[in-house]
N, CA and C atoms of all chains as a GROMACS GRO file, in nm:
protein
  636
    1MET      N    1   9.488  13.814   8.973
    1MET     CA    2   9.630  13.731   9.020
    1MET      C    3   9.654  13.645   8.917
    2ALA      N    4   9.793  13.664   8.914
    2ALA     CA    5   9.920  13.612   8.856
    2ALA      C    6   9.872  13.451   8.846
    3ARG      N    7   9.876  13.404   8.691
    3ARG     CA    8   9.864  13.268   8.703
    3ARG      C    9   9.983  13.183   8.587
    4ILE      N   10  10.066  13.125   8.685
    4ILE     CA   11  10.168  13.081   8.594
    4ILE      C   12  10.178  12.937   8.590
    5ALA      N   13  10.203  12.878   8.483
    5ALA     CA   14  10.233  12.747   8.458
    5ALA      C   15  10.108  12.640   8.525
    6GLY      N   16   9.976  12.733   8.525
    6GLY     CA   17   9.869  12.669   8.578
    6GLY      C   18   9.836  12.637   8.710
    7ILE      N   19   9.919  12.749   8.775
    7ILE     CA   20   9.908  12.764   8.920
    7ILE      C   21   9.881  12.916   8.952
    8ASP      N   22   9.770  12.943   9.044
    8ASP     CA   23   9.751  13.035   9.082
    8ASP      C   24   9.866  13.118   9.216
    9LEU      N   25   9.901  13.233   9.161
    9LEU     CA   26  10.030  13.238   9.253
    9LEU      C   27   9.941  13.324   9.378
   10PRO      N   28   9.991  13.302   9.497
   10PRO     CA   29   9.927  13.391   9.627
   10PRO      C   30  10.007  13.532   9.634
   11ASN      N   31   9.919  13.609   9.691
   11ASN     CA   32   9.998  13.745   9.684
   11ASN      C   33  10.087  13.755   9.848
   12LYS      N   34  10.198  13.698   9.802
   12LYS     CA   35  10.326  13.707   9.849
   12LYS      C   36  10.421  13.769   9.815
   13HIS      N   37  10.551  13.769   9.855
   13HIS     CA   38  10.652  13.808   9.808
   13HIS      C   39  10.690  13.690   9.664
   14THR      N   40  10.734  13.756   9.573
   14THR     CA   41  10.754  13.667   9.444
   14THR      C   42  10.835  13.563   9.458
   15GLU      N   43  10.974  13.605   9.511
   15GLU     CA   44  11.046  13.466   9.559
   15GLU      C   45  10.968  13.354   9.623
   16ILE      N   46  10.864  13.373   9.753
   16ILE     CA   47  10.767  13.285   9.799
   16ILE      C   48  10.670  13.238   9.708
   17ALA      N   49  10.631  13.343   9.637
   17ALA     CA   50  10.496  13.292   9.560
   17ALA      C   51  10.539  13.188   9.470
   18LEU      N   52  10.677  13.239   9.401
   18LEU     CA   53  10.687  13.122   9.295
   18LEU      C   54  10.709  12.961   9.321
   19THR      N   55  10.738  12.974   9.455
   19THR     CA   56  10.766  12.845   9.522
   19THR      C   57  10.679  12.747   9.510
   20TYR      N   58  10.530  12.799   9.482
   20TYR     CA   59  10.397  12.738   9.516
   20TYR      C   60  10.400  12.650   9.367
   21ILE      N   61  10.489  12.692   9.287
   21ILE     CA   62  10.460  12.593   9.184
   21ILE      C   63  10.553  12.458   9.181
   22TYR      N   64  10.528  12.369   9.159
   22TYR     CA   65  10.584  12.230   9.147
   22TYR      C   66  10.705  12.235   9.051
   23GLY      N   67  10.836  12.202   9.110
   23GLY     CA   68  10.949  12.233   9.038
   23GLY      C   69  11.044  12.343   9.078
   24ILE      N   70  10.967  12.431   9.138
   24ILE     CA   71  11.051  12.534   9.174
   24ILE      C   72  11.037  12.579   9.306
   25GLY      N   73  11.175  12.567   9.401
   25GLY     CA   74  11.225  12.610   9.544
   25GLY      C   75  11.298  12.749   9.555
   26ARG      N   76  11.319  12.763   9.661
   26ARG     CA   77  11.376  12.887   9.665
   26ARG      C   78  11.498  12.942   9.610
   27THR      N   79  11.597  12.845   9.588
   27THR     CA   80  11.716  12.872   9.495
   27THR      C   81  11.632  12.896   9.348
   28THR      N   82  11.556  12.832   9.302
   28THR     CA   83  11.509  12.868   9.158
   28THR      C   84  11.439  12.977   9.170
   29ALA      N   85  11.379  13.004   9.244
   29ALA     CA   86  11.302  13.133   9.251
   29ALA      C   87  11.358  13.247   9.278
   30ARG      N   88  11.456  13.218   9.339
   30ARG     CA   89  11.571  13.377   9.354
   30ARG      C   90  11.608  13.391   9.206
   31GLU      N   91  11.694  13.242   9.141
   31GLU     CA   92  11.747  13.263   9.024
   31GLU      C   93  11.653  13.314   8.897
   32ILE      N   94  11.553  13.306   8.910
   32ILE     CA   95  11.422  13.367   8.824
   32ILE      C   96  11.431  13.484   8.819
   33CYS      N   97  11.420  13.558   8.960
   33CYS     CA   98  11.396  13.713   8.967
   33CYS      C   99  11.513  13.769   8.931
   34GLU      N  100  11.664  13.710   8.944
   34GLU     CA  101  11.754  13.782   8.893
   34GLU      C  102  11.748  13.797   8.760
   35LYS      N  103  11.732  13.657   8.700
   35LYS     CA  104  11.732  13.651   8.561
   35LYS      C  105  11.638  13.764   8.498
   36THR      N  106  11.494  13.798   8.578
   36THR     CA  107  11.437  13.869   8.534
   36THR      C  108  11.443  14.021   8.552
   37GLY      N  109  11.510  14.033   8.626
   37GLY     CA  110  11.549  14.165   8.718
   37GLY      C  111  11.417  14.209   8.747
   38ILE      N  112  11.322  14.105   8.849
   38ILE     CA  113  11.220  14.170   8.947
   38ILE      C  114  11.309  14.146   9.071
   39ASP      N  115  11.256  14.251   9.170
   39ASP     CA  116  11.270  14.234   9.321
   39ASP      C  117  11.202  14.127   9.406
   40PRO      N  118  11.300  14.043   9.421
   40PRO     CA  119  11.213  13.944   9.494
   40PRO      C  120  11.126  13.950   9.596
   41ASN      N  121  11.149  14.088   9.677
   41ASN     CA  122  11.053  14.097   9.772
   41ASN      C  123  10.933  14.183   9.764
   42VAL      N  124  10.906  14.203   9.594
   42VAL     CA  125  10.797  14.290   9.572
   42VAL      C  126  10.681  14.162   9.582
   43ARG      N  127  10.539  14.197   9.597
   43ARG     CA  128  10.452  14.108   9.609
   43ARG      C  129  10.380  14.100   9.455
   44ILE      N  130  10.320  13.995   9.474
   44ILE     CA  131  10.280  13.946   9.326
   44ILE      C  132  10.154  14.049   9.306
   45LYS      N  133  10.072  14.097   9.388
   45LYS     CA  134   9.985  14.192   9.306
   45LYS      C  135  10.048  14.323   9.265
   46GLU      N  136  10.165  14.340   9.301
   46GLU     CA  137  10.258  14.488   9.260
   46GLU      C  138  10.297  14.477   9.137
   47LEU      N  139  10.333  14.346   9.083
   47LEU     CA  140  10.367  14.300   8.955
   47LEU      C  141  10.282  14.379   8.831
   48SER      N  142  10.354  14.407   8.752
   48SER     CA  143  10.276  14.478   8.623
   48SER      C  144  10.282  14.348   8.528
   49THR      N  145  10.174  14.352   8.455
   49THR     CA  146  10.144  14.214   8.369
   49THR      C  147  10.276  14.234   8.265
   50ASP      N  148  10.338  14.307   8.258
   50ASP     CA  149  10.490  14.292   8.190
   50ASP      C  150  10.560  14.182   8.262
   51ASP      N  151  10.575  14.222   8.398
   51ASP     CA  152  10.672  14.128   8.463
   51ASP      C  153  10.636  13.993   8.473
   52VAL      N  154  10.492  13.978   8.513
   52VAL     CA  155  10.424  13.848   8.507
   52VAL      C  156  10.445  13.762   8.366
   53ALA      N  157  10.413  13.882   8.245
   53ALA     CA  158  10.450  13.772   8.127
   53ALA      C  159  10.612  13.760   8.099
   54LYS      N  160  10.688  13.828   8.153
   54LYS     CA  161  10.834  13.746   8.174
   54LYS      C  162  10.865  13.660   8.230
   55LEU      N  163  10.790  13.636   8.380
   55LEU     CA  164  10.820  13.536   8.452
   55LEU      C  165  10.764  13.418   8.380
   56ARG      N  166  10.646  13.438   8.303
   56ARG     CA  167  10.580  13.306   8.258
   56ARG      C  168  10.668  13.266   8.134
   57LYS      N  169  10.726  13.381   8.058
   57LYS     CA  170  10.815  13.321   7.951
   57LYS      C  171  10.933  13.256   7.990
   58ILE      N  172  11.007  13.277   8.100
   58ILE     CA  173  11.130  13.222   8.137
   58ILE      C  174  11.059  13.068   8.196
   59ILE      N  175  10.980  13.109   8.312
   59ILE     CA  176  10.960  12.941   8.319
   59ILE      C  177  10.892  12.841   8.229
   60GLU      N  178  10.821  12.868   8.134
   60GLU     CA  179  10.818  12.817   8.013
   60GLU      C  180  10.925  12.759   7.905
   61ASN      N  181  11.007  12.846   7.887
   61ASN     CA  182  11.101  12.814   7.835
   61ASN      C  183  11.219  12.755   7.913
   62ASP      N  184  11.266  12.786   8.035
   62ASP     CA  185  11.412  12.710   8.089
   62ASP      C  186  11.381  12.646   8.191
   63TYR      N  187  11.238  12.637   8.232
   63TYR     CA  188  11.243  12.504   8.338
   63TYR      C  189  11.157  12.409   8.332
   64LYS      N  190  11.156  12.301   8.409
   64LYS     CA  191  11.074  12.185   8.397
   64LYS      C  192  10.990  12.205   8.515
   65VAL      N  193  10.887  12.235   8.504
   65VAL     CA  194  10.783  12.244   8.615
   65VAL      C  195  10.654  12.171   8.562
   66GLU      N  196  10.563  12.138   8.700
   66GLU     CA  197  10.430  12.081   8.719
   66GLU      C  198  10.393  11.984   8.623
   67GLY      N  199  10.322  11.966   8.537
   67GLY     CA  200  10.292  11.840   8.462
   67GLY      C  201  10.403  11.751   8.395
   68ARG      N  202  10.517  11.835   8.347
   68ARG     CA  203  10.606  11.795   8.252
   68ARG      C  204  10.696  11.747   8.369
   69LEU      N  205  10.729  11.799   8.474
   69LEU     CA  206  10.828  11.731   8.583
   69LEU      C  207  10.760  11.613   8.620
   70ARG      N  208  10.629  11.597   8.668
   70ARG     CA  209  10.582  11.510   8.742
   70ARG      C  210  10.581  11.399   8.647
   71SER      N  211  10.557  11.399   8.516
   71SER     CA  212  10.573  11.270   8.440
   71SER      C  213  10.733  11.224   8.434
   72GLU      N  214  10.824  11.341   8.426
   72GLU     CA  215  10.942  11.279   8.393
   72GLU      C  216  10.980  11.184   8.533
   73VAL      N  217  10.957  11.233   8.649
   73VAL     CA  218  10.941  11.182   8.776
   73VAL      C  219  10.889  11.038   8.768
   74ALA      N  220  10.792  11.027   8.718
   74ALA     CA  221  10.689  10.912   8.696
   74ALA      C  222  10.775  10.812   8.624
   75LEU      N  223  10.813  10.864   8.524
   75LEU     CA  224  10.903  10.747   8.397
   75LEU      C  225  11.003  10.706   8.443
   76ASN      N  226  11.078  10.797   8.544
   76ASN     CA  227  11.213  10.730   8.606
   76ASN      C  228  11.172  10.646   8.674
   77ILE      N  229  11.075  10.648   8.753
   77ILE     CA  230  11.029  10.533   8.852
   77ILE      C  231  10.968  10.376   8.769
   78LYS      N  232  10.938  10.449   8.684
   78LYS     CA  233  10.853  10.331   8.595
   78LYS      C  234  10.964  10.256   8.537
   79ARG      N  235  11.084  10.335   8.461
   79ARG     CA  236  11.203  10.270   8.429
   79ARG      C  237  11.224  10.170   8.486
   80LEU      N  238  11.288  10.205   8.616
   80LEU     CA  239  11.319  10.128   8.721
   80LEU      C  240  11.257  10.003   8.751
   81MET      N  241  11.082  10.011   8.756
   81MET     CA  242  11.038   9.866   8.764
   81MET      C  243  11.037   9.814   8.670
   82ASP      N  244  11.056   9.848   8.546
   82ASP     CA  245  11.028   9.766   8.439
   82ASP      C  246  11.161   9.672   8.418
   83ILE      N  247  11.270   9.728   8.451
   83ILE     CA  248  11.425   9.658   8.419
   83ILE      C  249  11.443   9.553   8.554
   84GLY      N  250  11.306   9.582   8.637
   84GLY     CA  251  11.354   9.451   8.739
   84GLY      C  252  11.463   9.494   8.831
   85CYS      N  253  11.489   9.596   8.847
   85CYS     CA  254  11.634   9.596   8.956
   85CYS      C  255  11.581   9.588   9.103
   86TYR      N  256  11.702   9.607   9.148
   86TYR     CA  257  11.637   9.614   9.323
   86TYR      C  258  11.550   9.761   9.371
   87ARG      N  259  11.599   9.877   9.307
   87ARG     CA  260  11.511   9.981   9.342
   87ARG      C  261  11.385   9.966   9.259
   88GLY      N  262  11.374   9.915   9.159
   88GLY     CA  263  11.233   9.932   9.122
   88GLY      C  264  11.176   9.840   9.194
   89LEU      N  265  11.202   9.712   9.264
   89LEU     CA  266  11.153   9.627   9.313
   89LEU      C  267  11.076   9.680   9.477
   90ARG      N  268  11.143   9.755   9.514
   90ARG     CA  269  11.120   9.887   9.631
   90ARG      C  270  11.001   9.944   9.581
   91HIS      N  271  11.027  10.010   9.510
   91HIS     CA  272  10.896  10.088   9.437
   91HIS      C  273  10.792  10.003   9.428
   92ARG      N  274  10.774   9.892   9.387
   92ARG     CA  275  10.674   9.833   9.341
   92ARG      C  276  10.629   9.785   9.468
   93LYS      N  277  10.699   9.747   9.585
   93LYS     CA  278  10.654   9.693   9.713
   93LYS      C  279  10.598   9.821   9.765
   94GLY      N  280  10.618   9.957   9.779
   94GLY     CA  281  10.606  10.059   9.823
   94GLY      C  282  10.676  10.056   9.986
   95LEU      N  283  10.843  10.005   9.944
   95LEU     CA  284  10.916  10.017  10.069
   95LEU      C  285  11.007  10.079  10.046
   96PRO      N  286  11.056  10.164  10.154
   96PRO     CA  287  11.184  10.285  10.116
   96PRO      C  288  11.313  10.203  10.036
   97VAL      N  289  11.351  10.298   9.945
   97VAL     CA  290  11.441  10.260   9.847
   97VAL      C  291  11.581  10.284   9.865
   98ARG      N  292  11.602  10.332   9.961
   98ARG     CA  293  11.764  10.386   9.948
   98ARG      C  294  11.834  10.287  10.087
   99GLY      N  295  11.778  10.202  10.104
   99GLY     CA  296  11.860  10.117  10.202
   99GLY      C  297  11.818  10.170  10.364
  100GLN      N  298  11.715  10.211  10.375
  100GLN     CA  299  11.668  10.253  10.516
  100GLN      C  300  11.612  10.141  10.622
  101ARG      N  301  11.620  10.140  10.722
  101ARG     CA  302  11.553  10.031  10.793
  101ARG      C  303  11.418  10.012  10.790
  102THR      N  304  11.359   9.883  10.801
  102THR     CA  305  11.198   9.892  10.751
  102THR      C  306  11.154   9.800  10.909
  103LYS      N  307  11.252   9.777  10.997
  103LYS     CA  308  11.206   9.728  11.126
  103LYS      C  309  11.107   9.802  11.188
  104THR      N  310  11.148   9.930  11.228
  104THR     CA  311  11.061  10.046  11.277
  104THR      C  312  11.044  10.160  11.185
  105ASN      N  313  10.985  10.241  11.186
  105ASN     CA  314  10.971  10.355  11.101
  105ASN      C  315  10.931  10.346  10.975
  106ALA      N  316  10.984  10.430  10.871
  106ALA     CA  317  10.968  10.389  10.733
  106ALA      C  318  10.817  10.412  10.708
  107ARG      N  319  10.744  10.488  10.798
  107ARG     CA  320  10.588  10.492  10.779
  107ARG      C  321  10.557  10.593  10.656
  108THR      N  322  10.628  10.665  10.605
  108THR     CA  323  10.620  10.780  10.481
  108THR      C  324  10.589  10.653  10.364
  109ARG      N  325  10.650  10.549  10.365
  109ARG     CA  326  10.640  10.470  10.226
  109ARG      C  327  10.543  10.368  10.274
  110LYS      N  328  10.526  10.331  10.429
  110LYS     CA  329  10.435  10.191  10.402
  110LYS      C  330  10.318  10.213  10.468
  111GLY      N  331  10.282  10.375  10.476
  111GLY     CA  332  10.158  10.416  10.526
  111GLY      C  333  10.124  10.347  10.650
  112LYS      N  334   9.989  10.378  10.696
  112LYS     CA  335   9.956  10.374  10.825
  112LYS      C  336   9.939  10.254  10.893
  113VAL      N  337  10.022  10.243  11.000
  113VAL     CA  338  10.008  10.090  11.074
  113VAL      C  339   9.918  10.020  11.102
  114LYS      N  340   9.937   9.910  11.040
  114LYS     CA  341   9.840   9.805  11.022
  114LYS      C  342   9.893   9.690  11.118
  115THR      N  343   9.782   9.681  11.234
  115THR     CA  344   9.808   9.583  11.333
  115THR      C  345   9.799   9.471  11.329
  116VAL      N  346   9.867   9.372  11.340
  116VAL     CA  347   9.853   9.217  11.346
  116VAL      C  348   9.845   9.187  11.503
  117ALA      N  349   9.720   9.106  11.489
  117ALA     CA  350   9.725   9.041  11.634
  117ALA      C  351   9.826   8.957  11.674
  118LYS      N  352   9.823   8.968  11.815
  118LYS     CA  353   9.937   8.912  11.869
  118LYS      C  354   9.902   8.768  11.895
  119LYS      N  355  10.024   8.641  11.862
  119LYS     CA  356  10.021   8.513  11.879
  119LYS      C  357   9.942   8.492  12.017
  120LYS      N  358   9.863   8.389  12.021
  120LYS     CA  359   9.802   8.340  12.123
  120LYS      C  360   9.884   8.213  12.174
  121LYS      N  361   9.851   8.228  12.309
  121LYS     CA  362   9.970   8.128  12.410
  121LYS      C  363   9.889   7.977  12.440
  122MET      N  364  12.750  10.946   9.625
  122MET     CA  365  12.859  11.030   9.548
  122MET      C  366  12.895  10.908   9.434
  123SER      N  367  12.902  10.990   9.321
  123SER     CA  368  12.953  10.864   9.217
  123SER      C  369  13.100  10.893   9.190
  124ARG      N  370  13.121  10.764   9.101
  124ARG     CA  371  13.274  10.728   9.094
  124ARG      C  372  13.307  10.839   9.026
  125SER      N  373  13.472  10.861   9.013
  125SER     CA  374  13.538  10.958   8.923
  125SER      C  375  13.559  10.933   8.796
  126ILE      N  376  13.535  10.953   8.674
  126ILE     CA  377  13.534  10.950   8.541
  126ILE      C  378  13.666  10.899   8.519
  127LYS      N  379  13.714  10.962   8.582
  127LYS     CA  380  13.914  10.911   8.526
  127LYS      C  381  13.899  10.748   8.569
  128LYS      N  382  13.851  10.716   8.649
  128LYS     CA  383  13.875  10.572   8.694
  128LYS      C  384  13.756  10.479   8.578
  129GLY      N  385  13.652  10.541   8.536
  129GLY     CA  386  13.578  10.426   8.442
  129GLY      C  387  13.492  10.355   8.506
  130PRO      N  388  13.426  10.263   8.494
  130PRO     CA  389  13.322  10.208   8.535
  130PRO      C  390  13.372  10.112   8.598
  131PHE      N  391  13.343  10.045   8.739
  131PHE     CA  392  13.418   9.906   8.802
  131PHE      C  393  13.354   9.814   8.758
  132ILE      N  394  13.437   9.738   8.686
  132ILE     CA  395  13.412   9.564   8.678
  132ILE      C  396  13.538   9.483   8.682
  133ALA      N  397  13.484   9.363   8.771
  133ALA     CA  398  13.546   9.287   8.829
  133ALA      C  399  13.666   9.232   8.672
  134LYS      N  400  13.774   9.247   8.691
  134LYS     CA  401  13.902   9.202   8.583
  134LYS      C  402  13.841   9.036   8.548
  135SER      N  403  13.844   8.952   8.634
  135SER     CA  404  13.825   8.836   8.580
  135SER      C  405  13.678   8.811   8.457
  136LEU      N  406  13.614   8.919   8.513
  136LEU     CA  407  13.464   8.910   8.440
  136LEU      C  408  13.476   8.988   8.316
  137TYR      N  409  13.536   9.065   8.316
  137TYR     CA  410  13.551   9.175   8.191
  137TYR      C  411  13.647   9.067   8.103
  138LYS      N  412  13.747   8.982   8.128
  138LYS     CA  413  13.797   8.894   8.040
  138LYS      C  414  13.713   8.805   8.013
  139LYS      N  415  13.626   8.732   8.082
  139LYS     CA  416  13.519   8.660   8.018
  139LYS      C  417  13.415   8.729   7.929
  140ILE      N  418  13.411   8.841   7.931
  140ILE     CA  419  13.328   8.882   7.834
  140ILE      C  420  13.365   8.939   7.696
  141VAL      N  421  13.507   8.967   7.707
  141VAL     CA  422  13.600   8.999   7.606
  141VAL      C  423  13.619   8.847   7.525
  142ASP      N  424  13.629   8.719   7.602
  142ASP     CA  425  13.662   8.597   7.534
  142ASP      C  426  13.500   8.578   7.432
  143GLN      N  427  13.391   8.633   7.540
  143GLN     CA  428  13.271   8.580   7.495
  143GLN      C  429  13.214   8.651   7.341
  144SER      N  430  13.286   8.793   7.335
  144SER     CA  431  13.246   8.857   7.227
  144SER      C  432  13.327   8.801   7.084
  145LYS      N  433  13.444   8.722   7.135
  145LYS     CA  434  13.558   8.673   7.040
  145LYS      C  435  13.465   8.550   6.948
  146ALA      N  436  13.428   8.473   7.066
  146ALA     CA  437  13.372   8.347   7.041
  146ALA      C  438  13.238   8.340   6.998
  147SER      N  439  13.193   8.290   6.880
  147SER     CA  440  13.068   8.319   6.844
  147SER      C  441  12.953   8.251   6.889
  148LYS      N  442  13.009   8.146   6.974
  148LYS     CA  443  12.911   8.047   7.036
  148LYS      C  444  12.859   8.160   7.180
  149LYS      N  445  12.738   8.128   7.222
  149LYS     CA  446  12.711   8.202   7.358
  149LYS      C  447  12.682   8.113   7.470
  150GLN      N  448  12.724   8.148   7.578
  150GLN     CA  449  12.728   8.058   7.674
  150GLN      C  450  12.721   8.164   7.821
  151MET      N  451  12.665   8.084   7.903
  151MET     CA  452  12.638   8.163   8.027
  151MET      C  453  12.741   8.192   8.067
  152ILE      N  454  12.783   8.305   8.135
  152ILE     CA  455  12.877   8.319   8.223
  152ILE      C  456  12.833   8.333   8.340
  153LYS      N  457  12.898   8.268   8.446
  153LYS     CA  458  12.878   8.273   8.618
  153LYS      C  459  12.978   8.345   8.661
  154THR      N  460  12.912   8.455   8.740
  154THR     CA  461  13.027   8.538   8.812
  154THR      C  462  12.931   8.571   8.982
  155TYR      N  463  13.056   8.598   9.052
  155TYR     CA  464  13.035   8.624   9.177
  155TYR      C  465  12.997   8.800   9.212
  156SER      N  466  13.067   8.850   9.108
  156SER     CA  467  13.068   8.985   9.106
  156SER      C  468  12.953   9.050   9.081
  157ARG      N  469  12.889   9.104   9.192
  157ARG     CA  470  12.770   9.171   9.183
  157ARG      C  471  12.780   9.330   9.196
  158THR      N  472  12.926   9.336   9.215
  158THR     CA  473  12.938   9.493   9.234
  158THR      C  474  12.979   9.534   9.102
  159SER      N  475  13.007   9.470   8.980
  159SER     CA  476  13.057   9.496   8.851
  159SER      C  477  12.943   9.577   8.806
  160THR      N  478  12.989   9.700   8.712
  160THR     CA  479  12.881   9.771   8.663
  160THR      C  480  12.845   9.707   8.513
  161ILE      N  481  12.733   9.729   8.462
  161ILE     CA  482  12.722   9.661   8.329
  161ILE      C  483  12.739   9.775   8.252
  162ILE      N  484  12.863   9.690   8.149
  162ILE     CA  485  12.889   9.788   8.047
  162ILE      C  486  12.817   9.737   7.913
  163PRO      N  487  12.843   9.843   7.791
  163PRO     CA  488  12.743   9.852   7.686
  163PRO      C  489  12.797   9.699   7.623
  164GLU      N  490  12.932   9.672   7.659
  164GLU     CA  491  12.976   9.507   7.560
  164GLU      C  492  12.913   9.412   7.618
  165MET      N  493  12.832   9.426   7.753
  165MET     CA  494  12.773   9.283   7.799
  165MET      C  495  12.623   9.276   7.725
  166VAL      N  496  12.546   9.386   7.671
  166VAL     CA  497  12.437   9.391   7.593
  166VAL      C  498  12.402   9.247   7.498
  167GLY      N  499  12.287   9.175   7.560
  167GLY     CA  500  12.266   9.063   7.423
  167GLY      C  501  12.328   8.906   7.519
  168LEU      N  502  12.449   8.935   7.641
  168LEU     CA  503  12.428   8.809   7.690
  168LEU      C  504  12.357   8.789   7.804
  169THR      N  505  12.394   8.687   7.866
  169THR     CA  506  12.320   8.652   7.993
  169THR      C  507  12.410   8.608   8.071
  170ILE      N  508  12.432   8.664   8.193
  170ILE     CA  509  12.526   8.636   8.304
  170ILE      C  510  12.447   8.572   8.403
  171SER      N  511  12.486   8.481   8.452
  171SER     CA  512  12.435   8.441   8.602
  171SER      C  513  12.514   8.488   8.698
  172VAL      N  514  12.413   8.521   8.778
  172VAL     CA  515  12.494   8.642   8.899
  172VAL      C  516  12.455   8.549   9.027
  173TYR      N  517  12.546   8.523   9.114
  173TYR     CA  518  12.536   8.454   9.233
  173TYR      C  519  12.480   8.550   9.326
  174ASN      N  520  12.344   8.497   9.388
  174ASN     CA  521  12.269   8.606   9.505
  174ASN      C  522  12.313   8.520   9.686
  175GLY      N  523  12.413   8.452   9.663
  175GLY     CA  524  12.447   8.393   9.770
  175GLY      C  525  12.402   8.230   9.799
  176LYS      N  526  12.280   8.208   9.708
  176LYS     CA  527  12.240   8.076   9.720
  176LYS      C  528  12.270   8.006   9.591
  177THR      N  529  12.188   8.070   9.484
  177THR     CA  530  12.220   8.018   9.350
  177THR      C  531  12.252   8.132   9.251
  178TRP      N  532  12.285   8.066   9.131
  178TRP     CA  533  12.298   8.185   9.013
  178TRP      C  534  12.129   8.249   8.958
  179VAL      N  535  12.144   8.341   8.939
  179VAL     CA  536  12.033   8.401   8.870
  179VAL      C  537  12.059   8.465   8.758
  180PRO      N  538  11.979   8.374   8.620
  180PRO     CA  539  12.047   8.438   8.518
  180PRO      C  540  11.964   8.599   8.465
  181VAL      N  541  12.055   8.676   8.417
  181VAL     CA  542  12.031   8.803   8.396
  181VAL      C  543  12.063   8.834   8.247
  182TYR      N  544  11.986   8.868   8.181
  182TYR     CA  545  11.955   8.903   8.038
  182TYR      C  546  11.987   9.016   8.027
  183VAL      N  547  12.112   9.091   7.970
  183VAL     CA  548  12.146   9.212   7.972
  183VAL      C  549  12.057   9.282   7.860
  184THR      N  550  11.989   9.383   7.856
  184THR     CA  551  11.958   9.464   7.772
  184THR      C  552  11.985   9.632   7.757
  185GLU      N  553  11.945   9.686   7.686
  185GLU     CA  554  12.032   9.819   7.694
  185GLU      C  555  11.993   9.900   7.787
  186ALA      N  556  11.884   9.876   7.848
  186ALA     CA  557  11.795   9.946   7.958
  186ALA      C  558  11.920   9.917   8.106
  187LEU      N  559  11.966   9.836   8.078
  187LEU     CA  560  12.045   9.787   8.201
  187LEU      C  561  12.180   9.854   8.231
  188VAL      N  562  12.209   9.916   8.119
  188VAL     CA  563  12.333   9.963   8.119
  188VAL      C  564  12.373  10.079   8.243
  189GLY      N  565  12.496  10.061   8.298
  189GLY     CA  566  12.497  10.159   8.419
  189GLY      C  567  12.449  10.090   8.566
  190HIS      N  568  12.387  10.005   8.545
  190HIS     CA  569  12.341   9.951   8.687
  190HIS      C  570  12.425   9.889   8.707
  191LYS      N  571  12.441   9.786   8.848
  191LYS     CA  572  12.518   9.684   8.903
  191LYS      C  573  12.466   9.589   8.854
  192LEU      N  574  12.551   9.481   8.865
  192LEU     CA  575  12.496   9.317   8.827
  192LEU      C  576  12.377   9.248   8.927
  193GLY      N  577  12.414   9.295   9.065
  193GLY     CA  578  12.392   9.292   9.175
  193GLY      C  579  12.226   9.325   9.174
  194GLU      N  580  12.199   9.422   9.129
  194GLU     CA  581  12.091   9.494   9.175
  194GLU      C  582  11.970   9.415   9.078
  195PHE      N  583  12.020   9.301   9.000
  195PHE     CA  584  11.875   9.224   8.932
  195PHE      C  585  11.891   9.121   8.963
  196ALA      N  586  11.974   9.046   9.086
  196ALA     CA  587  11.981   8.938   9.157
  196ALA      C  588  11.968   8.935   9.320
  197PRO      N  589  11.799   8.961   9.335
  197PRO     CA  590  11.788   8.971   9.466
  197PRO      C  591  11.842   8.862   9.594
  198THR      N  592  11.882   8.937   9.696
  198THR     CA  593  11.939   8.825   9.792
  198THR      C  594  11.863   8.782   9.904
  199ARG      N  595  11.737   8.839   9.902
  199ARG     CA  596  11.658   8.809   9.989
  199ARG      C  597  11.513   8.784   9.958
  200MET      N  598  11.455   8.692   9.981
  200MET     CA  599  11.291   8.645   9.955
  200MET      C  600  11.217   8.671  10.073
  201PHE      N  601  11.126   8.730  10.042
  201PHE     CA  602  11.005   8.759  10.168
  201PHE      C  603  10.916   8.655  10.109
  202ARG      N  604  10.890   8.596  10.230
  202ARG     CA  605  10.792   8.483  10.186
  202ARG      C  606  10.634   8.540  10.277
  203GLY      N  607  10.643   8.625  10.339
  203GLY     CA  608  10.524   8.674  10.376
  203GLY      C  609  10.534   8.630  10.552
  204HIS      N  610  10.434   8.702  10.642
  204HIS     CA  611  10.440   8.680  10.773
  204HIS      C  612  10.401   8.540  10.820
  205GLY      N  613  10.384   8.491  10.934
  205GLY     CA  614  10.392   8.391  11.004
  205GLY      C  615  10.190   8.344  10.945
  206GLY      N  616  10.112   8.469  11.008
  206GLY     CA  617   9.972   8.398  10.990
  206GLY      C  618   9.900   8.388  10.845
  207ASP      N  619   9.933   8.472  10.785
  207ASP     CA  620   9.866   8.489  10.663
  207ASP      C  621   9.869   8.392  10.558
  208LYS      N  622   9.818   8.308  10.580
  208LYS     CA  623   9.854   8.197  10.480
  208LYS      C  624   9.761   8.190  10.350
  209LYS      N  625   9.649   8.258  10.362
  209LYS     CA  626   9.570   8.306  10.215
  209LYS      C  627   9.671   8.369  10.138
  210SER      N  628   9.758   8.453  10.152
  210SER     CA  629   9.850   8.529  10.080
  210SER      C  630   9.958   8.470  10.055
  211LYS      N  631   9.959   8.369  10.086
  211LYS     CA  632  10.120   8.259  10.063
  211LYS      C  633  10.120   8.284   9.920
  212ARG      N  634  10.251   8.269   9.831
  212ARG     CA  635  10.282   8.256   9.720
  212ARG      C  636  10.327   8.116   9.696
   0.00000   0.00000   0.00000
């Protein structure tokens, strides 16, 4: 099994398998296939070791993936929180950052519904 | 979508004038402004600008990290005091 950037690639078409790496989507995967001259429809197991080495090299050199990308994202968020701007405050509170409504919905950011007991009359 | 480069960053003229004056005068004084939409530009670094949040002026000390943001981002307009029942968690 091909192992690239610390991820075991599943035996799927190269174009799809590459998207299992954090930071690589369909567009980037297609781009990589084009650059390395690998047919995007070939399954991972059918790739030669040479091809895998090529993929590994190009991903390591030209793309920011996995750990490095994650830490970059985390740093960007941390920067916002440190300077105390509005977006940082929203991140701190775990509320939506981009101006969405919070009266309803926003459950992705807020987490599971916490039910509050009704007021007694 | 971001603003066109040709136009440069937006900053209210009245505020810009105050900042230019401030850099000439050696004495540093608080600048009060209503212009929350003005971009923080490198010339403001080191100044303290009081930004109006609809009620009071919030002093914002400008550092290099704030350049490129808008003044209003640092003066919150809403204050959440918690919901009715939770008296314990009241700040």
